[in-house]
matplotlib code that plots the C-alpha trace (Angstrom):
import matplotlib.pyplot as plt

x = [8.9, 11.0, 9.8, 5.6, 7.0, 8.5, 5.6, 3.2, 5.4, 6.6, 3.8, 0.4, -1.9, -3.3, -4.6, -2.1, -4.8, -7.7, -5.4, -4.2, -7.8, -8.0, -5.2, -6.5, -10.3, -8.5, -5.4, -7.5, -10.3, -7.8, -6.0, -8.8, -9.5, -6.6, -8.0, -9.0, -7.5, -5.3, -3.5, -3.1, 0.7, 2.2, 5.4, 7.9, 10.7, 13.6, 15.2, 19.2, 19.5, 22.3, 22.2, 19.4, 17.3, 14.9, 11.5, 11.6, 15.6, 17.3, 19.7, 17.4, 17.1, 17.2, 15.5, 17.4, 20.7, 20.2, 21.4, 21.3, 22.0, 20.4, 17.5, 13.6, 11.1, 7.8, 4.9, 2.7, -0.8, -0.4, -2.8, -2.1, -3.5, -1.8, -0.2, 0.8, 0.4, -0.1, 0.4, -2.6, -1.6, 1.4, 2.9, 6.2, 6.8, 7.6, 10.4, 9.8, 12.7, 11.0, 7.7, 8.9, 10.8, 9.0, 11.4, 12.3, 8.4, 7.6, 10.2, 9.5, 5.7, 4.4, 0.6, -0.3, -2.5, 0.5, 2.3, 4.4, 2.8, 4.3, 4.5, 2.3, -0.2, 0.2, -0.7, -3.5, -4.9, -4.5, -6.1, -9.2, -8.8, -9.3, -11.7, -14.4, -13.3, -14.9, -11.5, -11.9, -10.8, -7.7, -5.3, -3.0, 0.6, 3.3, 7.0, 7.8, 8.1, 4.7, 3.5, 5.1, 2.7, -0.4, -2.3, -1.4, -3.4, -5.9, -6.7, -6.7, -8.9, -11.6, -11.8, -13.2, -9.9, -7.6, -3.7, -0.2, 2.6, 5.7, 7.1, 10.3, 11.5, 11.2, 7.9, 5.7, 3.1, 1.3, 2.6, -0.5, -3.5, -2.5, -3.3, -3.4, -4.8, -7.9, -9.0, -8.4, -11.4, -13.4, -13.0, -15.8, -13.1, -12.3, -12.6, -13.4, -10.1, -10.9, -7.8, -6.1, -3.2, 0.2, 2.9, 6.5, 5.3, 2.5, 4.6, 4.1, 7.2, 9.1, 8.3, 11.7, 11.5, 8.1, 9.7, 12.7, 10.4, 8.3, 8.7, 10.1, 7.3, 5.8, 8.3, 7.0, 8.9, 7.0, 7.3, 5.3, 6.3, 8.9, 11.8, 13.5, 16.4, 14.8, 11.9, 11.7, 10.9, 11.5, 10.7, 7.9, 5.4, 2.0, 0.8, -2.3, -1.0, -2.6, -0.3, 0.8, 1.5, 0.7, -2.7, -2.1, -4.1, -6.7, -9.8, -10.2, -7.3, -6.0, -7.6, -6.1, -4.3, -1.5, 2.1, 4.0, 7.5, 10.4, 12.9, 15.6, 17.2, 20.7, 20.3, 21.0, 17.6, 14.2, 14.8, 11.6, 8.2, 4.5, 1.3, -1.9, -5.7, -6.4, -9.1, -8.1, -9.1, -6.3, -3.9, -0.1, 0.6, -2.0, -0.2, 2.8, 2.0, -0.3, 3.3, 5.6, 3.2, 5.4, 8.1, 5.7, 5.7, 9.9, 9.3, 7.1, 9.2, 12.6, 10.7, 9.5, 12.7, 14.6, 12.2, 10.0, 12.0, 10.8, 13.7, 15.3, 12.8, 15.9, 13.3, 12.9, 9.3, 6.3, 4.1, 6.7, 7.6, 4.1, 3.2, 6.3, 5.6, 2.2, 2.8, 5.5, 2.7, 0.1, 2.6, 3.1, -0.4, -0.6, 1.7, 0.3, -3.2, -2.2, 0.3, -3.1, -5.2, -2.5, -1.0, 1.6, -0.8, -3.2, -3.4, -3.3, -6.3, -8.1, -6.8, -10.0, -9.8, -12.6, -12.5, -11.3, -13.7, -11.7, -10.1, -11.4, -9.8, -9.1, -7.4, -4.1, -1.8, -1.0, 2.7, 2.3, 4.0, 0.5, -1.0, -3.1, -1.6, -4.4, -4.1]
y = [-31.3, -29.2, -30.9, -30.0, -26.3, -26.1, -27.4, -25.1, -21.9, -22.8, -25.0, -25.2, -23.7, -21.6, -17.4, -15.2, -12.5, -14.1, -14.9, -11.3, -10.0, -12.2, -11.0, -7.4, -7.7, -8.9, -6.7, -3.7, -4.3, -4.0, -1.4, 1.1, 0.3, 2.8, 5.0, 5.4, 4.5, 8.2, 7.0, 4.7, 4.1, 3.2, 1.5, -0.4, -2.4, -3.6, -6.9, -7.4, -10.8, -12.1, -14.1, -14.0, -16.9, -15.7, -14.1, -10.5, -10.2, -7.7, -4.8, -1.8, 1.0, -1.3, 1.2, -1.0, -0.4, 3.2, 2.4, 0.7, -3.1, -6.5, -7.6, -7.8, -5.1, -5.6, -2.9, -2.5, -0.9, -0.2, 1.0, 3.5, 5.1, 6.9, 4.2, 1.2, 0.4, -3.1, -3.8, -5.1, -6.0, -7.2, -7.3, -8.2, -5.6, -7.8, -6.0, -5.8, -7.7, -10.9, -10.6, -10.6, -13.8, -16.9, -19.5, -17.6, -17.0, -21.1, -22.2, -19.7, -20.1, -16.4, -16.8, -15.9, -13.3, -11.1, -9.0, -6.0, -3.3, 0.3, 0.7, 3.2, 1.3, -1.5, 0.9, 2.3, -1.4, -2.0, 0.8, 0.4, -3.5, -1.8, 1.0, -2.0, -4.2, -1.6, -0.4, 2.7, 5.5, 7.9, 9.8, 7.9, 8.7, 7.8, 9.0, 11.1, 7.4, 7.7, 11.3, 12.4, 10.2, 12.3, 9.4, 7.8, 10.8, 11.3, 7.8, 8.5, 11.4, 9.3, 6.5, 9.3, 9.5, 12.2, 12.1, 13.8, 12.4, 13.2, 15.2, 16.1, 19.8, 19.9, 19.2, 22.3, 24.2, 27.7, 30.4, 30.6, 32.3, 31.8, 29.2, 28.3, 30.9, 30.2, 28.2, 31.1, 33.1, 31.2, 33.9, 32.3, 30.0, 26.2, 24.1, 26.3, 25.5, 23.7, 23.6, 26.1, 28.0, 28.9, 30.9, 32.1, 35.1, 33.1, 29.6, 27.3, 27.2, 24.4, 23.7, 24.5, 27.9, 28.7, 27.6, 30.2, 33.0, 33.0, 35.4, 34.5, 35.6, 32.2, 29.6, 28.3, 25.9, 22.9, 19.8, 17.2, 14.3, 13.1, 11.5, 8.7, 11.0, 15.2, 16.5, 16.3, 20.0, 21.6, 24.9, 24.4, 26.4, 25.3, 27.6, 26.7, 25.9, 24.1, 21.4, 21.8, 18.9, 18.6, 21.0, 22.0, 19.2, 20.0, 21.7, 22.5, 23.5, 20.7, 20.8, 23.5, 21.9, 22.3, 22.6, 21.4, 22.6, 21.6, 23.9, 22.6, 25.4, 25.9, 24.6, 26.2, 25.5, 23.4, 19.4, 17.8, 18.7, 17.0, 17.6, 17.3, 17.3, 17.7, 20.8, 24.6, 25.0, 22.3, 23.6, 23.6, 21.4, 19.0, 19.1, 18.6, 15.6, 13.9, 14.1, 12.9, 10.0, 7.3, 7.0, 4.4, 1.9, 2.1, 0.8, -2.2, -3.4, -3.2, -5.6, -7.9, -8.2, -8.7, -10.1, -11.8, -13.2, -11.4, -11.1, -14.5, -16.2, -17.9, -19.3, -18.6, -19.1, -16.6, -18.1, -19.2, -15.5, -14.3, -17.1, -16.4, -12.4, -13.6, -15.6, -13.2, -10.0, -12.8, -13.2, -9.1, -8.7, -11.0, -9.4, -5.8, -6.8, -7.9, -4.9, -2.6, -4.7, -4.7, -0.8, -0.2, 3.0, 0.7, 0.6, -2.6, -4.2, -2.6, -4.0, -5.7, -9.4, -11.1, -10.8, -14.3, -16.0, -15.9, -19.5, -20.9, -20.8, -24.7, -24.3, -26.1, -25.9, -28.9, -30.0, -27.9, -29.3, -29.3, -31.0, -34.5, -37.2, -39.5, -42.8]
z = [25.9, 23.9, 20.6, 21.9, 22.7, 19.7, 17.6, 19.9, 18.7, 15.0, 13.5, 15.4, 13.2, 16.2, 15.2, 16.9, 16.1, 17.9, 21.1, 21.1, 21.1, 24.3, 25.6, 25.0, 26.9, 29.5, 30.1, 29.2, 31.8, 34.3, 33.0, 32.9, 36.9, 37.3, 34.2, 30.6, 27.8, 27.0, 23.4, 21.0, 20.1, 16.9, 17.0, 15.0, 17.3, 15.4, 16.0, 14.7, 13.2, 11.5, 7.9, 5.3, 5.2, 8.5, 7.7, 6.9, 7.6, 5.1, 6.4, 7.1, 10.0, 13.8, 16.3, 19.3, 17.7, 16.1, 12.6, 9.5, 10.2, 9.6, 10.9, 11.0, 12.3, 13.6, 13.2, 16.3, 17.7, 21.8, 24.1, 27.1, 30.0, 32.8, 34.4, 31.6, 28.3, 26.3, 22.4, 21.0, 17.3, 15.9, 12.6, 11.0, 8.1, 5.2, 2.9, -1.2, -1.8, 0.2, -0.5, -4.3, -3.9, -4.3, -3.2, 0.2, 0.6, 0.6, 2.7, 5.5, 4.9, 4.3, 3.2, -0.3, 0.9, 2.8, -0.2, 0.4, 2.3, 4.3, 7.8, 7.4, 5.8, 8.0, 10.9, 9.4, 9.0, 12.4, 13.9, 11.7, 12.8, 16.6, 15.5, 14.0, 17.2, 19.5, 21.5, 23.7, 21.0, 22.0, 19.9, 18.0, 18.9, 16.0, 14.9, 11.7, 9.8, 10.2, 10.6, 7.4, 5.2, 4.0, 3.9, 7.0, 8.8, 6.6, 7.2, 10.9, 10.7, 8.2, 11.0, 13.6, 15.4, 16.4, 16.3, 17.6, 14.9, 14.8, 11.1, 9.4, 9.7, 5.9, 5.9, 4.1, 5.9, 5.6, 7.9, 10.8, 9.3, 5.2, 3.0, -0.9, -3.0, -4.5, -7.5, -10.8, -12.2, -14.9, -18.1, -19.7, -22.1, -21.5, -18.3, -14.9, -12.8, -9.7, -8.2, -5.5, -6.4, -5.3, -6.7, -5.9, -4.0, -2.2, -1.1, 1.9, 4.4, 6.2, 9.6, 10.6, 9.2, 11.0, 14.2, 13.7, 12.6, 15.8, 18.3, 21.7, 23.7, 21.6, 23.9, 27.0, 29.1, 30.4, 32.6, 30.9, 33.8, 36.5, 34.4, 36.8, 38.5, 37.6, 36.0, 32.3, 30.9, 27.7, 25.2, 23.3, 20.9, 19.4, 16.4, 14.2, 10.5, 6.9, 5.9, 2.0, 0.6, -2.9, -2.0, -5.6, -6.3, -4.3, -4.2, -0.8, 1.8, 4.2, 7.3, 10.1, 12.7, 15.6, 14.7, 18.2, 18.3, 21.1, 21.3, 24.3, 26.1, 24.3, 21.2, 18.1, 16.5, 17.4, 17.9, 17.3, 15.2, 15.4, 13.8, 16.0, 15.1, 19.0, 18.9, 18.9, 22.3, 23.3, 26.2, 25.5, 28.4, 27.0, 23.5, 25.1, 27.5, 24.5, 22.4, 24.8, 25.7, 23.7, 25.8, 27.4, 24.3, 24.8, 28.7, 27.1, 24.2, 27.0, 29.1, 26.5, 25.4, 28.5, 30.9, 28.5, 25.8, 22.3, 21.5, 21.9, 18.9, 17.0, 14.0, 10.6, 9.6, 9.5, 11.8, 14.2, 14.3, 15.4, 17.6, 19.8, 20.0, 20.7, 23.4, 24.8, 24.6, 26.1, 29.6, 29.5, 29.4, 32.2, 34.1, 33.3, 34.3, 37.8, 38.2, 37.4, 40.2, 42.8, 42.3, 44.3, 45.6, 47.0, 50.6, 52.2, 52.6, 49.8, 46.8, 45.6, 47.4, 48.3, 52.2, 54.1, 56.4, 60.1, 61.2, 64.5, 67.6, 67.4, 64.0, 64.1, 61.0, 59.1, 60.8, 63.5, 66.9, 68.9, 66.2, 67.1, 65.0, 63.3, 62.0]

ax = plt.figure().add_subplot(projection="3d")
ax.plot(x, y, z, "-o")
ax.set_aspect("equal")
plt.show()
């Protein structure tokens, strides 16, 4: 039995992406009974791992440990509604040192078509595939490792989706109401300039500088959800800005979008920043609730690792890693579907079960003391 299970996970040639599609269809149908899909969430769970022979293992940042250590990282796309979420795409991040090592590739069975890709590139491919397969659209959420990548944000826009993504405090934007200077006026000689301009007197600022320049009245205390022990609230401000990343190589400025900032009471400076392409009329409470929605995937991976064994894979191969993760997600998808079907808030007798015919008065359970013995 053990050998058969090992073969199923590590060697059997079944398509893990096809299985995930079936899990997604089954679970999302149940999730929608509790409300529409509200967010697509990008995450990169880490798995500490000793040695150097298991596929994808290098010294890198591991979110589970909160520091650099030996391990591997997967990139995932989850869908979420008001009450639950589920990973629907799952792919190991293959570091460049692994992608270029033909011996280790052969030993761990890495497919030839798999080459080095950055995490934002992998995530964007997962989002594109979900769009093509008709997954219910929703804003894309990601942390600053993805949000700081302008190509990632532009790719989401091109797919017709909105986003709320974290950015680093050093990211540059134009102050509210400002933008790059127009192209230089052509004087009739040489090639006409097509590029936007900036100079020492007219330059973008970091998002931290923008945040520190906002008046006190810009900051509002927002409660975004109930925590396990107390309501979660903090101070936020939101302004409309234009990203400034290399716009001196552009003929048109970047589209205007929201800059959302969190500055908790008692902190000396703001702690978190997000860019969002949600509509201009979006309320501050909606911006905050959407940005903070990423917490739900942390709960998912905590349960997947602690209850369903996602972090227990001991194999070394590419196929085994993805098969193991897919089987864990399939089990989690079943549990998620059952949770949505039998909601804790559902009243007894109203959980959608088919009606059961009444028992006959003469019915006696098998083994009952009054049951008649039969030959």
